[in-house]
C-alpha positions in Angstrom: -15.0 -6.1 -26.7 -16.9 -3.5 -24.6 -17.6 -3.0 -20.7 -21.1 -3.8 -19.9 -21.6 -4.6 -16.2 -20.3 -3.5 -12.8 -20.6 -5.0 -9.4 -19.0 -3.7 -6.1 -18.3 -6.1 -3.2 -17.2 -4.3 0.2 -15.8 -7.2 2.1 -14.5 -7.0 5.7 -11.4 -9.3 6.7 -12.0 -11.1 9.9 -10.6 -9.5 13.1 -7.9 -8.4 13.9 -8.4 -7.0 10.5 -4.9 -6.7 9.1 -5.2 -4.8 5.8 -7.8 -2.3 7.0 -11.5 -2.5 8.1 -12.8 -3.2 4.5 -11.6 -4.0 1.0 -13.6 -2.5 -1.8 -13.6 -5.0 -4.7 -14.9 -4.2 -8.3 -16.0 -6.7 -10.8 -16.1 -5.7 -14.5 -17.9 -7.9 -17.2 -17.6 -7.3 -21.0 -20.2 -8.1 -23.5 -18.1 -11.1 -24.6 -18.4 -12.5 -21.0 -15.0 -11.9 -19.6 -14.8 -10.9 -16.1 -12.0 -8.7 -14.4 -11.5 -7.8 -10.7 -10.0 -4.8 -9.2 -9.6 -3.2 -6.1 -10.1 0.6 -4.9 -7.8 1.4 -2.0 -10.0 4.6 -0.9 -10.6 5.6 2.4 -11.4 9.3 2.5 -15.1 8.7 2.4 -17.3 5.7 3.6 -17.6 2.6 1.6 -21.3 3.1 0.8 -20.5 6.7 -0.5 -17.6 5.3 -2.2 -19.5 2.9 -4.2 -21.7 5.7 -5.6 -18.5 7.4 -6.8 -17.2 4.2 -8.5 -20.7 3.6 -10.0 -20.7 7.2 -11.4 -17.5 7.0 -12.7 -18.1 3.7 -14.5 -21.4 5.0 -16.0 -19.9 8.1 -17.3 -16.7 6.9 -18.6 -16.3 3.2 -18.8 -19.7 1.8 -19.8 -19.5 0.4 -23.5 -16.1 1.6 -23.7 -13.2 -0.9 -25.0 -11.1 -1.9 -21.9 -7.9 -1.7 -24.0 -8.2 2.2 -23.9 -6.6 2.5 -20.7 -5.1 6.0 -21.6 -8.2 7.6 -22.8 -10.1 6.3 -19.7 -7.3 7.8 -17.5 -7.7 11.0 -19.1 -11.5 11.2 -19.1 -11.6 10.3 -15.4 -8.5 12.7 -14.5 -10.2 15.7 -16.4 -13.7 14.7 -14.7 -15.5 17.8 -13.8 -13.1 20.3 -15.4 -10.2 19.0 -13.0 -7.1 17.6 -14.4 -5.5 17.4 -11.2 -4.8 14.6 -8.8 -8.1 13.8 -6.5 -7.8 11.0 -4.1 -11.2 9.9 -4.1 -11.8 10.0 -8.0 -8.4 8.3 -8.7 -9.1 5.6 -5.9 -12.3 4.8 -7.8 -10.6 4.9 -11.1 -7.5 2.9 -9.9 -9.9 -0.1 -9.1 -11.7 -0.1 -12.4 -8.5 0.3 -14.4 -6.9 -3.0 -12.5 -10.2 -4.6 -13.5 -9.5 -3.7 -17.2 -6.1 -5.1 -17.2 -7.4 -8.4 -15.7 -9.9 -8.5 -18.5 -7.3 -7.8 -21.1 -5.0 -10.6 -19.9 -7.9 -12.9 -19.7 -8.9 -12.2 -23.2 -5.3 -12.7 -24.5 -4.6 -15.5 -22.2 -1.4 -13.5 -21.0 -0.7 -12.2 -17.6 -0.7 -8.5 -17.3 3.1 -7.9 -16.9 3.4 -9.5 -20.4 1.1 -6.7 -21.6 3.0 -3.8 -20.2 6.6 -4.5 -21.2 7.1 -8.2 -20.4 8.9 -10.1 -17.7 11.7 -8.3 -16.1 11.9 -10.2 -12.7 11.4 -13.9 -12.1 10.5 -13.2 -8.4 10.1 -10.2 -6.2 11.5 -9.6 -2.8 8.7 -9.3 -0.3 8.7 -7.5 3.3 6.3 -7.8 5.9 5.0 -5.5 8.8 5.7 -7.0 12.2 2.5 -8.3 13.4 1.8 -10.2 17.0 2.7 -13.8 17.1 -0.2 -15.8 18.3 1.0 -15.8 22.0 1.7 -12.0 22.1 -0.8 -9.6 24.0 -2.5 -7.7 21.0 -2.3 -4.4 23.1 1.1 -4.7 24.6 2.6 -5.9 21.4 2.9 -2.2 19.7 5.0 -0.8 22.6 7.2 -3.7 23.3 10.7 -3.9 21.5 11.1 -7.3 23.0 8.0 -8.7 21.4 8.6 -6.6 18.1 12.2 -8.4 18.1 10.7 -11.8 18.6 8.4 -11.2 15.7 11.0 -9.9 13.3 13.2 -13.1 14.1 10.1 -15.3 13.5 9.7 -13.4 10.0 13.5 -13.6 9.2 13.7 -17.3 10.0 10.6 -17.7 7.7 12.7 -16.2 4.8 11.9 -12.6 4.9 15.0 -10.2 4.4 13.0 -7.1 5.2 10.6 -6.1 8.2 8.7 -2.9 8.9 7.6 -1.5 12.3 6.4 1.9 13.4 6.5 2.4 17.1 6.4 6.2 17.1 2.8 7.4 17.6 0.4 8.9 17.3 -1.1 9.6 13.8 -3.0 12.5 14.3 -5.2 14.9 12.2 -3.3 17.7 13.8 -0.5 17.5 11.3 3.0 17.2 12.0 4.3 17.6 15.6 7.5 17.3 17.5 7.7 13.7 18.7 7.6 13.1 22.6 11.1 12.0 24.0 9.7 8.9 25.0 8.6 8.2 21.4 12.3 8.8 20.3 13.6 6.5 23.0 11.0 3.7 22.1 11.9 4.0 18.5 15.7 3.6 19.3 14.9 0.6 21.5 12.7 -1.1 18.7 15.5 -0.7 16.3 18.3 -1.8 18.8 16.2 -4.9 20.0 15.3 -5.9 16.3 18.7 -5.4 14.9 20.2 -7.3 17.8 17.8 -10.2 16.9 18.2 -10.4 13.2 21.8 -9.1 12.9 22.4 -8.3 9.2 19.9 -10.9 7.9 17.5 -8.5 7.2 16.8 -4.7 6.3 14.8 -2.6 9.0 12.1 -0.5 7.4 11.1 2.1 9.9 7.6 3.3 9.3 5.9 6.7 10.3 3.0 7.9 8.6 3.4 11.8 8.1 3.0 12.5 11.9 6.1 14.7 12.5 7.1 18.2 12.0 10.4 18.7 9.7 12.5 19.3 13.0 10.8 16.5 14.8 11.3 14.1 11.9 15.1 15.1 11.8 15.5 14.5 15.4 14.0 11.1 15.2 15.7 10.0 11.8 19.1 11.2 13.3 18.5 9.1 16.3 17.8 6.0 14.5 20.9 6.0 12.2 23.4 3.7 14.1 20.9 0.9 13.2 21.1 1.8 9.5 17.4 1.3 8.4 16.8 0.9 4.7 14.2 3.6 4.8 12.6 6.3 6.9 9.0 6.0 5.6 6.6 9.2 5.1 8.3 11.3 7.9 6.2 14.3 7.8 2.8 15.0 6.0 2.6 14.2 2.3 1.3 17.6 1.3 4.5 19.4 1.8 7.1 18.1 -0.6 9.7 20.8 0.0 9.8 20.1 3.7 10.1 16.2 3.2 13.0 17.2 1.0 14.7 19.0 3.9 14.3 15.8 5.9 15.7 13.9 3.2 18.8 16.1 3.1 19.3 16.0 6.8 19.4 12.4 7.5 21.4 9.5 6.0 18.4 7.0 5.9 16.6 6.9 2.6 13.3 8.6 2.7 10.3 6.5 1.3 7.0 7.9 0.4 3.8 7.4 -1.8 1.1 5.4 0.0 -1.2 8.5 0.1 0.0 10.1 -3.3 -1.7 9.7 -6.6 -0.7 10.0 -10.3 2.6 10.8 -11.9 1.9 14.4 -11.2 2.5 14.0 -7.3 5.2 11.3 -7.6 7.2 13.3 -10.3 7.1 16.3 -8.0 8.8 14.3 -5.1 11.6 13.0 -7.3 12.0 16.4 -8.6 12.4 18.2 -5.3 14.6 15.0 -4.1 12.1 14.3 -1.3 12.4 10.6 -1.6 14.4 7.9 -3.4 12.1 5.0 -2.8 8.4 5.3 -3.9 5.6 3.4 -2.3 2.4 3.6 -4.5 -0.6 1.8 -3.5 -1.9 0.9 -7.0 -5.5 0.7 -5.9 -5.1 4.6 -5.2 -2.3 5.9 -7.2 -4.0 5.8 -10.5 -3.7 2.0 -11.4 -1.1 0.0 -13.1 -0.4 1.8 -16.4 0.0 5.1 -14.5 2.4 3.4 -12.1 4.3 2.0 -14.9 5.1 5.8 -16.0 6.0 6.6 -12.4 8.4 3.6 -12.4 10.1 5.1 -15.7 10.2 8.5 -14.1 11.8 7.1 -11.0 14.3 5.1 -13.0 15.5 8.3 -14.9 16.1 9.8 -11.1 17.9 6.6 -9.9 15.1 6.0 -7.6 13.2 2.6 -6.7 9.7 1.4 -6.4 8.3 -0.5 -3.5 4.6 -0.8 -4.0 2.7 -0.3 -0.7 0.0 -2.8 0.7 -2.6 -2.2 3.4 -5.6 -3.5 1.4 -6.8 -6.8 0.0 -5.2 -9.4 -2.3 -6.5 -7.9 -5.6 -4.3 -4.8 -5.1 -1.5 -7.0 -4.1 -1.8 -8.9 -7.4 -1.9 -5.8 -9.3 1.2 -4.6 -7.3 3.0 -7.8 -8.4 2.3 -7.6 -12.0 3.8 -4.1 -12.1 6.8 -5.2 -10.0 7.5 -8.1 -12.5 7.7 -5.8 -15.3 10.0 -3.0 -14.0 13.8 -2.9 -13.5 13.6 -0.7 -10.3 11.4 -2.7 -8.0 13.2 -2.9 -4.6 10.6 -4.5 -2.4 6.7 -5.4 -2.4 4.8 -5.1 0.8 2.9 -8.3 1.7 0.1 -9.2 4.1 0.0 -12.9 4.7 -3.5 -14.0 6.4 -5.6 -17.0 5.7 -8.5 -14.5 4.3 -5.9 -12.9 2.0 -4.8 -16.2 0.4 -8.3 -17.8 0.6 -10.0 -14.9 -1.2 -7.6 -15.7 -4.3 -7.6 -19.2 -3.7 -3.9 -19.4 -3.0 -2.9 -18.1 -6.6 0.5 -16.9 -5.1 2.3 -17.1 -1.8 5.3 -15.7 -0.2 7.8 -18.4 0.0 11.3 -17.9 1.5 10.7 -14.1 1.4 10.2 -13.9 -2.2 7.0 -14.0 -4.5 7.1 -15.9 -7.9 5.4 -15.2 -10.9 1.8 -16.1 -10.9 1.0 -18.4 -13.7 -2.5 -17.5 -14.6 -3.8 -14.8 -17.2 -4.7 -11.3 -16.2 -3.9 -10.6 -12.6 -3.1 -14.3 -12.0 -5.7 -14.8 -9.5 -9.1 -16.6 -9.3 -11.3 -14.5 -6.7 -13.5 -16.5 -4.2 -16.7 -14.4 -5.0 -18.7 -16.4 -2.4 -16.3 -15.8 0.2 -16.0 -12.1 -0.3 -19.8 -11.7 -0.2 -19.9 -13.8 2.9 -18.0 -11.2 4.9 -19.8 -7.9 4.2 -18.6 -4.9 5.9 -21.4 -3.6 8.6 -19.6 -1.1 10.6 -19.4 2.8 10.1 -15.6 3.4 10.4 -13.4 4.2 7.5 -10.6 2.0 6.0 -8.0 3.8 8.2 -8.5 6.8 10.7 -6.4 9.4 12.3 -6.9 10.2 15.9 -8.2 13.7 17.0 -6.1 13.8 20.5 -2.7 15.3 20.1 0.6 13.7 20.9 0.7 12.7 24.7 4.1 14.1 25.9 3.4 12.7 29.7 1.8 9.4 29.4 3.2 8.1 26.0 1.6 7.1 22.8 0.5 3.5 21.6 -0.3 2.9 18.0 -2.1 -0.4 17.4 -1.1 -1.6 13.9 -3.6 0.1 11.7 -6.5 0.6 14.3 -7.8 -3.3 13.8 -11.6 -3.6 14.4 -12.6 -5.3 17.6 -16.0 -6.2 16.0 -17.6 -5.5 12.4 
């Protein structure tokens, strides 16, 4: 069995676009006619340029290769151009192609992917959700309203979720770590207080940040949140300074989580080695794919750390996250995004039910992708999947983060 053909679909979820502006789906076909799907969670360059990167990587290293040779394919791509170091763009391309190879292997053997990487460890996985506006909420006011967040949290907990994530402290700026405004700290405390009051001890609070604070600023904010016992403090400082993140982890009682912007075992192992986090959040479409994150899960297990696969993408990466989670003993949570488009794209192959996701029954990733639906929603914009703002923190008028910068138009 050899890999023969590559097709790439850049599809845009309908507004408000939860999961990012676009999803890069890759379709591999073998000389035996088996098709596999993967997803590249890559946002450092635009989707057109990324399509060329994926095509180049496929042509150089995957074409005519046996999809069983995952390790060989990884080493080829990791070493491409005399590098042998983590590269977000290359590994984002590789990850989607690698996921598609596993989908092919599972279909060829009529077995789910988790059965090929150690077998079933878990019958179901505990899911969590980001807090999104309810239908009657104002889309702009929601992100700065503790009361609306609490109402959304209660609705999610009543639906069965036992963990909810929110991130009221902006902005996410390209200027790097900054000291939070006092009104950001006050607002963050108000969010935690309102949500904790609404859900009591029925759910864990997952406090999200996206690397926007200085070390001292993160410690100030993290300390202020401790009375509400969050389960985690997510990526409190920029991910490029592991030693400083370790300082934050040592200074606060809330566990630090990180990983959505990391790739390969080289980066995740260093996080664990320095004690910078006890919860790892790989996005499998960027982090190196299923096999590489299986290795990271084992390294994490040796450090008594847990895995919580990240999702701000489409349902193909979601399915890959699940196949990994079902096979490892240290899966704490899996992030979920429940939109009609997510579910329709995989023809409702699995669902979050009462806060958990059960094993998909199909082979490979366990999904059947609606290719016609994916092609019917092409991305026509010029923005990146996610973007950081240029303007610095506003210490006078306040800051308002709008849930992943959802696009108004495509």
